C-alpha positions as CSV (number, residue, x, y, z in Angstrom):
1,M,49.7,-37.6,4.3
2,G,47.3,-35.5,2.5
3,K,44.8,-32.9,3.6
4,R,41.4,-33.6,3.9
5,K,38.9,-31.7,1.1
6,S,36.6,-29.2,2.7
7,K,33.3,-29.1,1.5
8,A,32.3,-26.7,-0.9
9,P,29.9,-23.4,0.8
10,P,26.2,-24.0,-0.3
11,P,25.1,-22.3,-3.1
12,K,23.5,-18.9,-2.6
13,K,19.1,-18.7,-2.3
14,V,18.2,-16.5,-5.4
15,Q,15.4,-14.2,-3.7
16,P,12.3,-13.8,-6.1
17,K,11.7,-10.8,-8.1
18,L,9.0,-8.8,-6.6
19,D,6.4,-7.0,-9.1
20,T,6.8,-3.1,-9.6
21,Q,3.8,-2.7,-11.8
22,F,0.3,-3.2,-10.7
23,T,-3.2,-3.2,-11.8
24,C,-5.0,-0.1,-11.1
25,P,-8.0,-0.8,-8.6
26,F,-9.8,2.1,-10.2
27,C,-9.4,1.8,-14.0
28,N,-8.2,-2.4,-13.9
29,H,-5.8,-1.7,-16.5
30,D,-2.6,-4.4,-16.1
31,K,0.6,-2.9,-15.4
32,S,-0.2,0.3,-15.4
33,V,0.4,1.3,-11.7
34,T,4.3,2.2,-10.9
35,A,5.6,2.5,-7.5
36,K,8.1,5.2,-6.7
37,L,9.8,5.1,-3.5
38,D,11.8,8.0,-2.0
39,F,13.9,6.7,0.9
40,Q,15.6,9.9,1.5
41,Q,12.1,11.6,2.7
42,Y,10.6,8.2,3.7
43,K,7.8,8.5,0.9
44,G,6.0,6.2,-1.3
45,L,3.8,7.0,-4.3
46,V,1.6,4.8,-6.6
47,E,0.2,6.1,-9.5
48,C,-1.7,5.1,-12.7
49,S,-0.7,5.8,-15.6
50,V,-4.0,5.7,-17.5
51,C,-6.5,7.1,-15.2
52,G,-4.1,9.6,-13.1
53,Q,-5.0,8.3,-9.8
54,K,-2.7,8.6,-7.0
55,Y,-1.6,7.3,-3.3
56,A,1.0,8.4,-1.4
57,C,2.4,7.1,2.1
58,T,4.7,6.6,4.8
59,I,7.6,4.4,4.4
60,D,10.5,2.9,6.3
61,D,13.8,1.4,5.4
62,L,12.5,-2.1,4.5
63,S,9.3,-1.2,2.4
64,A,9.2,-2.2,-1.1
65,A,7.1,-1.2,-4.0
66,I,4.5,-4.1,-3.1
67,D,3.9,-2.4,0.4
68,V,3.1,1.1,-0.8
69,Y,0.6,-0.8,-3.2
70,S,-0.9,-3.2,-0.8
71,D,-1.4,-0.1,1.8
72,W,-3.4,1.9,-1.1
73,I,-5.5,-1.3,-1.6
74,D,-6.1,-1.6,2.2
75,A,-6.9,2.1,2.0
76,C,-9.5,1.8,-1.0
77,E,-11.3,-1.3,0.9
78,R,-11.6,0.6,4.5
79,L,-13.3,3.8,2.6
80,N,-15.5,0.9,0.7
81,A,-16.4,-0.8,3.7
82,P,-19.9,-0.2,5.2
83,G,-19.3,2.5,8.0
84,G,-15.8,2.6,7.2
85,G,-13.6,6.1,6.6
86,G,-15.8,8.2,4.3
87,G,-16.3,10.6,7.3
88,G,-19.7,11.9,6.2
89,D,-21.7,9.1,8.2
90,E,-19.9,10.4,11.4
91,E,-20.3,13.9,10.9
92,E,-24.4,13.3,10.2
93,E,-24.6,11.1,13.4
94,E,-23.2,13.8,15.6
95,E,-25.4,16.5,14.3
96,E,-28.4,14.1,15.0
97,E,-27.2,13.4,18.7
98,E,-26.6,17.4,19.0
99,E,-30.3,18.3,17.6
100,K,-31.6,15.5,20.0
101,A,-29.9,17.1,22.9
102,L,-31.0,20.7,21.9
103,R,-34.7,19.5,21.7
104,R,-34.7,18.1,25.7
């Protein structure tokens, strides 16, 4: 009697390659933004080689270059949103409220 044939293991799935160079949101040059990840200090840095814009954020062990770039885009959108993050609007509103309180 012979042995039964064993099945060959299924082939491993190939993970898609993620981009490491991106388009700059300020100067719109393709592949001018590069991401550097420092897992020792948990810092991520994206920098445009054309216009020199930079953005840094904290990362974790699972972060990739696209995550840091996405954080940069999200931060830009928050600052450009009406009533979002510039900081100047909130300070002006507080000053106006203080002036009204003093007048009473």
